[in-house]
N, C-alpha and C positions, 0 to 999 in steps of 0.2 A: 504493501500500498504506500502511496506516494504520502509525502507530508511537505507542506509548503508553509512558510512564515507568513504572519499578517502582511508584513511591510511588502513581500514579494507578491501575495495576493492583491494589496492594493494597486500596486504597480503593473500588475501583467494579468488583471482579472480575465481578460479576452483569451489568452491562451492558456491559463489554468483551465477554463471553461471547455475550451476546446480539447484539451488532454481526458479531460472528465467525459465528452461527449464520446472520444474516439475509443477509450480504453472500456468505460463503463464501471472502473472501480472506483470506491469512494476514495476522496483525498483529504486527509487529514489537516487540518488549520492549528496552527500551533503560534502562541503567543509567548515569547520567551523560550522556555524551554517544555512548557506546558500544553498538551492538544486543548484546545479551549472548542472545537466544532470540527463537523466533518462535512463534506460538499457530497451528495449523492445525487443520481440522475433521477429524473421525475417518476420514471418507472420503477426504480429500487424503494424510492418513496414510497409509493402508493403500494408495493410489494409488503415493505416492512411494517406499514402504520396502516394497514387496511382493517386490523383486528381492533386497533384503538381506534379508527372511526367507526367501525360498527357497534363498538361497544357505546360510543358516543350517543348515536342514533336511538339504541335499542333504550337506553336510560332516559333520552327526551321523550320517546314514545310512552313509555312506561308511565312518566309523570303525566303525560297528557290524560293516559287511560285513568289514572288513580285520580285527577282533577276532575273526571265525568262521573265518578262514582256517586255524587252527591245526588240526592232525590229530586232535586230542583233542576238538575239539568235536562236538557232534551233528548229523549232516547235516540234520535235519529244522528245527534252530534258523537253520542258513544258507538253507534254501529259505523259510522264513517270512521271513527279512529282504530276502532277493532279491523276495519276493511284494511287500512292504511298499516297496521301492525301485521297483517298477515300477508301484504305485498299485493292486494287485490285491486283492480281498478273501482273507480267509482261507481260501476254499474252493480246492480243486484247480481248476487252470483250465486 
């Protein structure tokens, strides 16, 4: 894995990004002698963080469903939230 320091990254960002695109390998970014960050391709980011993103969506949908449990909420809104949670379209199915 390649490591670049912050100054090099600032001065040669285009070249560093070109190497990232060519190799697809993450690039470590250091400040001093300490790794501060990693540059990854968009595809790699999506693969590695897909679980995190799906957990966030799940939490949001569960919070929505819980908010619709109250007796004063329109049942149609609850049904729409349930369909969204199941990944169904808006049409009755």
